[in-house]
TILUM-940539 format. One record per residue (C-alpha): residue in one letter; residue number from 1; x, y, z. Coordinates in steps of 0.001 Angstrom, whole numbers, plus 500000, padded with zeros to 6 digits. Layout:
BEGIN
<aa = A; i = NUM; u = X; v = Y; w = Z> .
...
***
This chain:
BEGIN
<aa = M; i = 1; u = 502028; v = 500437; w = 520378> .
<aa = N; i = 2; u = 503046; v = 499180; w = 516945> .
<aa = S; i = 3; u = 502904; v = 495553; w = 515937> .
<aa = P; i = 4; u = 506252; v = 493752; w = 516231> .
<aa = H; i = 5; u = 505877; v = 493026; w = 512499> .
<aa = I; i = 6; u = 505944; v = 496687; w = 511436> .
<aa = F; i = 7; u = 508945; v = 497645; w = 509285> .
<aa = D; i = 8; u = 511705; v = 499278; w = 511342> .
<aa = P; i = 9; u = 512233; v = 502889; w = 510169> .
<aa = A; i = 10; u = 515925; v = 502542; w = 511041> .
<aa = H; i = 11; u = 516186; v = 500574; w = 507769> .
<aa = I; i = 12; u = 514498; v = 503188; w = 505577> .
<aa = A; i = 13; u = 517448; v = 503148; w = 503146> .
<aa = V; i = 14; u = 516288; v = 499691; w = 501995> .
<aa = L; i = 15; u = 512945; v = 501210; w = 500934> .
<aa = E; i = 16; u = 514697; v = 503920; w = 498917> .
<aa = S; i = 17; u = 517366; v = 501696; w = 497352> .
<aa = E; i = 18; u = 517879; v = 501752; w = 493585> .
<aa = D; i = 19; u = 517956; v = 497931; w = 493763> .
<aa = R; i = 20; u = 514278; v = 497995; w = 494695> .
<aa = K; i = 21; u = 513387; v = 498927; w = 491105> .
<aa = V; i = 22; u = 514715; v = 495520; w = 490072> .
<aa = W; i = 23; u = 512588; v = 493475; w = 492472> .
<aa = Q; i = 24; u = 509609; v = 495836; w = 492838> .
<aa = D; i = 25; u = 509317; v = 498113; w = 489802> .
<aa = P; i = 26; u = 506876; v = 500927; w = 490688> .
<aa = D; i = 27; u = 506095; v = 501776; w = 487051> .
<aa = K; i = 28; u = 505062; v = 498193; w = 486273> .
<aa = I; i = 29; u = 503058; v = 497892; w = 489477> .
<aa = L; i = 30; u = 501177; v = 501168; w = 489013> .
<aa = G; i = 31; u = 500781; v = 500316; w = 485313> .
<aa = T; i = 32; u = 498391; v = 497497; w = 486235> .
<aa = I; i = 33; u = 495656; v = 500089; w = 486965> .
<aa = K; i = 34; u = 494480; v = 502736; w = 484508> .
<aa = L; i = 35; u = 495011; v = 505699; w = 486788> .
<aa = R; i = 36; u = 493031; v = 508842; w = 485981> .
<aa = P; i = 37; u = 494319; v = 512400; w = 486513> .
<aa = N; i = 38; u = 491150; v = 513454; w = 488376> .
<aa = W; i = 39; u = 491379; v = 510667; w = 490964> .
<aa = I; i = 40; u = 492025; v = 511026; w = 494670> .
<aa = A; i = 41; u = 494189; v = 508125; w = 495793> .
<aa = A; i = 42; u = 495586; v = 506670; w = 499005> .
<aa = D; i = 43; u = 498888; v = 504930; w = 499559> .
<aa = F; i = 44; u = 498131; v = 503008; w = 502738> .
<aa = G; i = 45; u = 501301; v = 501999; w = 504557> .
<aa = C; i = 46; u = 503235; v = 504461; w = 502408> .
<aa = G; i = 47; u = 506510; v = 504065; w = 504282> .
<aa = S; i = 48; u = 509167; v = 506287; w = 502713> .
<aa = G; i = 49; u = 506860; v = 507272; w = 499851> .
<aa = Y; i = 50; u = 508519; v = 505057; w = 497257> .
<aa = F; i = 51; u = 505196; v = 504590; w = 495439> .
<aa = T; i = 52; u = 503528; v = 507768; w = 496727> .
<aa = V; i = 53; u = 505731; v = 510143; w = 494751> .
<aa = L; i = 54; u = 505150; v = 508330; w = 491458> .
<aa = L; i = 55; u = 501418; v = 508009; w = 492179> .
<aa = A; i = 56; u = 501223; v = 511775; w = 492844> .
<aa = Q; i = 57; u = 502436; v = 512399; w = 489278> .
<aa = K; i = 58; u = 499471; v = 510447; w = 487885> .
<aa = V; i = 59; u = 496479; v = 511554; w = 489996> .
<aa = K; i = 60; u = 494961; v = 514741; w = 491437> .
<aa = K; i = 61; u = 495784; v = 514035; w = 495092> .
<aa = V; i = 62; u = 497374; v = 511298; w = 497216> .
<aa = Y; i = 63; u = 496832; v = 510613; w = 500886> .
<aa = A; i = 64; u = 500097; v = 509145; w = 502162> .
<aa = I; i = 65; u = 499105; v = 507113; w = 505212> .
<aa = D; i = 66; u = 501391; v = 505346; w = 507642> .
<aa = I; i = 67; u = 501293; v = 504211; w = 511264> .
<aa = Q; i = 68; u = 504848; v = 505423; w = 511899> .
<aa = K; i = 69; u = 505519; v = 509105; w = 512390> .
<aa = E; i = 70; u = 509186; v = 508567; w = 511410> .
<aa = M; i = 71; u = 508123; v = 507406; w = 507948> .
<aa = L; i = 72; u = 505862; v = 510416; w = 507451> .
<aa = L; i = 73; u = 508597; v = 512824; w = 508586> .
<aa = F; i = 74; u = 510979; v = 511261; w = 506054> .
<aa = L; i = 75; u = 508333; v = 511565; w = 503326> .
<aa = E; i = 76; u = 507536; v = 515150; w = 504324> .
<aa = D; i = 77; u = 511179; v = 516110; w = 503767> .
<aa = K; i = 78; u = 511204; v = 514220; w = 500472> .
<aa = I; i = 79; u = 508117; v = 515958; w = 499054> .
<aa = K; i = 80; u = 509425; v = 519378; w = 500138> .
<aa = R; i = 81; u = 512743; v = 518635; w = 498445> .
<aa = L; i = 82; u = 510949; v = 517509; w = 495262> .
<aa = G; i = 83; u = 508440; v = 520388; w = 495337> .
<aa = I; i = 84; u = 505377; v = 518123; w = 495298> .
<aa = S; i = 85; u = 502160; v = 519791; w = 496444> .
<aa = N; i = 86; u = 499438; v = 517144; w = 495963> .
<aa = I; i = 87; u = 500414; v = 514711; w = 498740> .
<aa = E; i = 88; u = 498712; v = 514939; w = 502125> .
<aa = L; i = 89; u = 500281; v = 513040; w = 505011> .
<aa = R; i = 90; u = 498059; v = 511173; w = 507475> .
<aa = L; i = 91; u = 499156; v = 509301; w = 510593> .
<aa = S; i = 92; u = 497074; v = 506194; w = 511167> .
<aa = R; i = 93; u = 496444; v = 504183; w = 514305> .
<aa = P; i = 94; u = 496166; v = 500391; w = 514577> .
<aa = N; i = 95; u = 493170; v = 499001; w = 512660> .
<aa = E; i = 96; u = 492155; v = 502427; w = 511379> .
<aa = I; i = 97; u = 492522; v = 504409; w = 508163> .
<aa = P; i = 98; u = 492202; v = 508145; w = 508900> .
<aa = L; i = 99; u = 489892; v = 508987; w = 505991> .
<aa = E; i = 100; u = 486184; v = 509618; w = 505581> .
<aa = D; i = 101; u = 483887; v = 506968; w = 504094> .
<aa = E; i = 102; u = 484323; v = 506613; w = 500324> .
<aa = A; i = 103; u = 487057; v = 509270; w = 500263> .
<aa = V; i = 104; u = 489229; v = 507810; w = 497489> .
<aa = D; i = 105; u = 488961; v = 506569; w = 493914> .
<aa = F; i = 106; u = 491949; v = 504267; w = 494302> .
<aa = L; i = 107; u = 493765; v = 502683; w = 497232> .
<aa = M; i = 108; u = 497066; v = 500877; w = 497121> .
<aa = S; i = 109; u = 498861; v = 499024; w = 499859> .
<aa = V; i = 110; u = 502319; v = 497556; w = 499319> .
<aa = N; i = 111; u = 504119; v = 495164; w = 501691> .
<aa = T; i = 112; u = 501610; v = 495757; w = 504489> .
<aa = L; i = 113; u = 499127; v = 492872; w = 504637> .
<aa = H; i = 114; u = 501563; v = 490714; w = 506606> .
<aa = E; i = 115; u = 501944; v = 493582; w = 509134> .
<aa = F; i = 116; u = 498265; v = 493880; w = 510073> .
<aa = D; i = 117; u = 497402; v = 492337; w = 513444> .
<aa = N; i = 118; u = 493698; v = 492323; w = 512561> .
<aa = K; i = 119; u = 493543; v = 491632; w = 508833> .
<aa = P; i = 120; u = 489710; v = 491394; w = 508575> .
<aa = K; i = 121; u = 489335; v = 494764; w = 510340> .
<aa = M; i = 122; u = 491895; v = 496427; w = 508061> .
<aa = I; i = 123; u = 490243; v = 495046; w = 504933> .
<aa = K; i = 124; u = 486894; v = 496422; w = 506167> .
<aa = E; i = 125; u = 488617; v = 499785; w = 506641> .
<aa = M; i = 126; u = 490008; v = 499649; w = 503093> .
<aa = K; i = 127; u = 486534; v = 498884; w = 501808> .
<aa = R; i = 128; u = 485057; v = 501733; w = 503834> .
<aa = V; i = 129; u = 487372; v = 504429; w = 502437> .
<aa = I; i = 130; u = 487177; v = 503600; w = 498730> .
<aa = K; i = 131; u = 484275; v = 504588; w = 496536> .
<aa = H; i = 132; u = 481933; v = 502053; w = 494910> .
<aa = K; i = 133; u = 483360; v = 500544; w = 491715> .
<aa = S; i = 134; u = 486815; v = 501763; w = 492720> .
<aa = N; i = 135; u = 490005; v = 499757; w = 492618> .
<aa = L; i = 136; u = 492297; v = 498446; w = 495299> .
<aa = L; i = 137; u = 495819; v = 497305; w = 494489> .
<aa = L; i = 138; u = 497610; v = 495052; w = 496961> .
<aa = V; i = 139; u = 501198; v = 493867; w = 496754> .
<aa = D; i = 140; u = 502817; v = 491642; w = 499354> .
<aa = F; i = 141; u = 505611; v = 489115; w = 499779> .
<aa = K; i = 142; u = 505017; v = 485589; w = 498524> .
<aa = K; i = 143; u = 504897; v = 482977; w = 501263> .
<aa = Q; i = 144; u = 508275; v = 481504; w = 500362> .
<aa = E; i = 145; u = 511827; v = 481896; w = 501623> .
<aa = T; i = 146; u = 513730; v = 484896; w = 500279> .
<aa = D; i = 147; u = 516984; v = 486585; w = 501218> .
<aa = F; i = 148; u = 515076; v = 489602; w = 502530> .
<aa = G; i = 149; u = 511641; v = 490624; w = 503703> .
<aa = P; i = 150; u = 509538; v = 489595; w = 506671> .
<aa = P; i = 151; u = 509809; v = 486168; w = 508305> .
<aa = I; i = 152; u = 507977; v = 483517; w = 506275> .
<aa = G; i = 153; u = 505793; v = 482700; w = 509279> .
<aa = I; i = 154; u = 503987; v = 486076; w = 509119> .
<aa = R; i = 155; u = 503654; v = 486259; w = 505329> .
<aa = V; i = 156; u = 500187; v = 485783; w = 503859> .
<aa = A; i = 157; u = 499864; v = 483350; w = 500952> .
<aa = K; i = 158; u = 498299; v = 484780; w = 497799> .
<aa = E; i = 159; u = 495313; v = 482410; w = 498010> .
<aa = K; i = 160; u = 494671; v = 483429; w = 501632> .
<aa = A; i = 161; u = 494876; v = 487134; w = 500705> .
<aa = I; i = 162; u = 492358; v = 486608; w = 497894> .
<aa = S; i = 163; u = 490061; v = 484751; w = 500280> .
<aa = L; i = 164; u = 490262; v = 487551; w = 502888> .
<aa = F; i = 165; u = 489301; v = 490237; w = 500383> .
<aa = K; i = 166; u = 486605; v = 488165; w = 498697> .
<aa = G; i = 167; u = 485196; v = 487511; w = 502183> .
<aa = N; i = 168; u = 484650; v = 491269; w = 502389> .
<aa = N; i = 169; u = 482845; v = 491312; w = 499036> .
<aa = F; i = 170; u = 485729; v = 492622; w = 496961> .
<aa = A; i = 171; u = 485726; v = 491272; w = 493416> .
<aa = L; i = 172; u = 489101; v = 490032; w = 492170> .
<aa = L; i = 173; u = 490095; v = 491742; w = 488901> .
<aa = G; i = 174; u = 493491; v = 490167; w = 488425> .
<aa = T; i = 175; u = 496642; v = 488660; w = 489844> .
<aa = K; i = 176; u = 500251; v = 488954; w = 488819> .
<aa = D; i = 177; u = 503352; v = 487229; w = 490101> .
<aa = L; i = 178; u = 506387; v = 489430; w = 490618> .
<aa = P; i = 179; u = 509853; v = 488084; w = 491467> .
<aa = Y; i = 180; u = 509287; v = 488103; w = 495255> .
<aa = H; i = 181; u = 505723; v = 489375; w = 495550> .
<aa = Y; i = 182; u = 502216; v = 488843; w = 494309> .
<aa = L; i = 183; u = 500064; v = 491658; w = 493021> .
<aa = L; i = 184; u = 496284; v = 491564; w = 493406> .
<aa = T; i = 185; u = 493757; v = 494006; w = 492005> .
<aa = F; i = 186; u = 490232; v = 494196; w = 493352> .
<aa = V; i = 187; u = 487166; v = 496315; w = 492776> .
<aa = K; i = 188; u = 484629; v = 497378; w = 495394> .
<aa = P; i = 189; u = 481241; v = 496403; w = 493923> .
***
């Protein structure tokens, strides 16, 4: 059973909206990491594939991972329509990333931290699947009132997010404030 905080796939149009480029520009977000064409990447909590498709243009392969089958079915249709062949869909279960140890050179997770019921377990999973000296990019809603997004009560403050990842021995590389989100980059030592 999914967490009550998981994004409702009935509202998938919001994830695909042109307006999203204004408040969550994928080029700027992905531009914070020097992506390499030989990398294998994971978009954890990929949703509709808003970031996945762009990421697939910059790396060798992308694992698009989501806990909701509806999201993966939507993305499957999208990648067929666009003729993309380097995205592999993976259905996850609660507190689990369906990848081998040290499977990816880069992992990104956007608007998901607030959804995790067991944040320490999920961060351990993120650490498990990325290679040593590899980067993790996390974007989530600021803990402040906005006209959209999850309830403020379940949002994770930037300082708390940093503390959670540092507690799992991730080294913070940088932070960036976006209009409604914070962006954190970490490296697995």
